[in-house]
C-alpha angles and dihedrals in degrees: 000000000000104000090201092067121086111248131212130205101245139185139161119236150148118259110229133210125192141150088271116201113254092215121053133167120268120288141094096305121204109227113252094242090058097051114119147148114248115227101174130003113212101177124204115355140131111274092223089062091069103025095082090055098060092096090057101047117123105261120220116260089228125072098189118071111256120242138208145137134270098239104178145000119253132187119219135241090028100231102027102030118199098167141043111222136176116228116233121225111193117224088191122066103304091200090064090056093046091048092052091050091050092047091050092049091049091050091050090051090051090052091048090242095117110039118205111278094024096090119096127224110271110248114159105226144127119230109227105170141014127211142320096064141125112253093201094051093048092046092053093045098054121109126170119260134171126254139189134201112237101180150342115252146181103225133196117212105223097183129244090070092299126132134182128202109228095178136008138199102196125215130204112260115247088224142000128195110236133194113259140159087243121083095260134001137176139186104230122199132191142147090243142357091278089058091049090055093050096043091048088057092047090051091054092046090054087060095038106026094171087074092062095105089062096058115132126219123248116285133189115262133175100195143026090243089061090050093052092046091052092047090053090049088053091049090050090052091049091049092052095047105037109353122268127233087203121080101189148317113255120239088236138140133354136272103254120207108231135179126228099219093196095059101018090236124142123222141169123252125194133179105225117202115200125201109212 
């Protein structure tokens, strides 16, 4: 490394969005717009050493941001914890995420950007707070919420819990809330009907995060009508067990086949109308 060049503390990661709680226990809280999942930590290096390689990086096999739930709180490192983190449980195919992380790490090794022994064990999590903090208070406070990945970034750690994105590979959002004359409406995206079912649930959980423990895993479907019927069955179950703020999903619209021109991938898009 050329010592004369200014270095930056760099890492690759996924930016995360979630219905973040407005109130959290005491600690050095990382601002919600900085929360991420680290994929590969590079450490100190000149930015211009990696910038020319962006066009070559191994692109994800998925074009729609993966989703999941934060299922438990963890304290890292295990015996002398310095951070509070929320563990990420993928609702998509976890092997796809793990494969992408391994492919990225291998590519970085080949480019001499991640020397052997420098990589960290892959543990999907989002750091929420740094010490000082009370483990018992944070453990009691945790409740499960959904999350989605919105993009792949090269980040610079600026210190004092601040991060800057130096480069981004954007992903399509699995859902977006849209204005509508109905009470609530979303644009839902997925590679197939099973994805539409899952991402419709995630969209509703972003609005009503207390329902997160009731989320159902992906199932095979052959039509949009089957997806809507299963969503309404889920809503009925939620209403019977804990009371649901959602009345029903309307049998409305079609699943339109779209093309992601950036990646030449096709996906389904559906306008979901919710009766609340």
